[in-house]
N, C-alpha and C positions, 0 to 999 in steps of 0.2 A: 504494500500500500504506500502511496506517495505521502509526503509530508502535508501537502495541500489537502488531500483526501482525509487524512487523519484529523487535521485541523477542522475541516468542515464537519466531520462526524462529531467531534467534541463540542463544537459550537451549537449543533442541532440537538444534542443530548443534554439538556439542562435538567438533570435530576437534582433532587434536594438532598443535601448532606444532613448528617445528624445535628450539627450545630444550627443550621438553618431551620430545621424542624423545631428545635428547642426555642430559637428566637421567635418563630412564628406562633408558638404557643403562649408567649408572653402577652400580658396586657400592655397597652400602649405605654404606660408609665415605666414598666420594666424594660420595654424595648428602648426607651429613651436613656435609661440608666446604662444598659448594655452599650448603646451607641457612644455614651460618654466614656466608658471604659476603653473603647476602641480608639476614640479621638485622643485620649490621654496616653495611649500606647501601654496599657496595662499588660504585663507579661501573660503568656498563654497559660502558664502554670497557675497563676493567681486566679485567672478567669475560671479555669477548670475546677479549682478548689471551691470557689464560691458556688458554682453551678452544682457541684457534688453536695455541698452543704444544703442546697435548696432541693435536693432529691433527684437531680438529673444525672443519669448515668452517662458520663462523658469523661474522656481522658484528656490529658494535656496534649498528646500527639494529635488527637482529633481537632482540638481547638487550634493548635499551631498550623496544621495542614489547611484548615479553613482560612485562617487569617493570612496565610501566605498564598492563597489562591490555588492550592494543589488538591482540593477536595473534589468530590463528584459534582458539586454545583459550580465550582470555579468562581465563586462570588466573594473572594477574600479581599484583603486590604493591601496586598503587596504594592500596588502602584498608586492607588488613590489616597491611601492613608485614612480612609473612613470606611465604615461598614456599608456594603452594597447588598443588602438583604434580598432574598429571593422574592 
């Protein structure tokens, strides 16, 4: 498969990753708080710990992959520096 074909396939397959699913389950106020964490560049480990304490089953690697834009939804913060939720 060519790089262009792979790129096209990835762009068309916008699945929702675990962190996006968690984010979308939040009430608007909690989404705003999460957005503030991202804007202030809180570490992925810190975010994962808070989410775990709130009862969400998510690990630091999952958070980091999402923030870096390497998760299944590719909606991370690697280039824009802000959350681009699904």
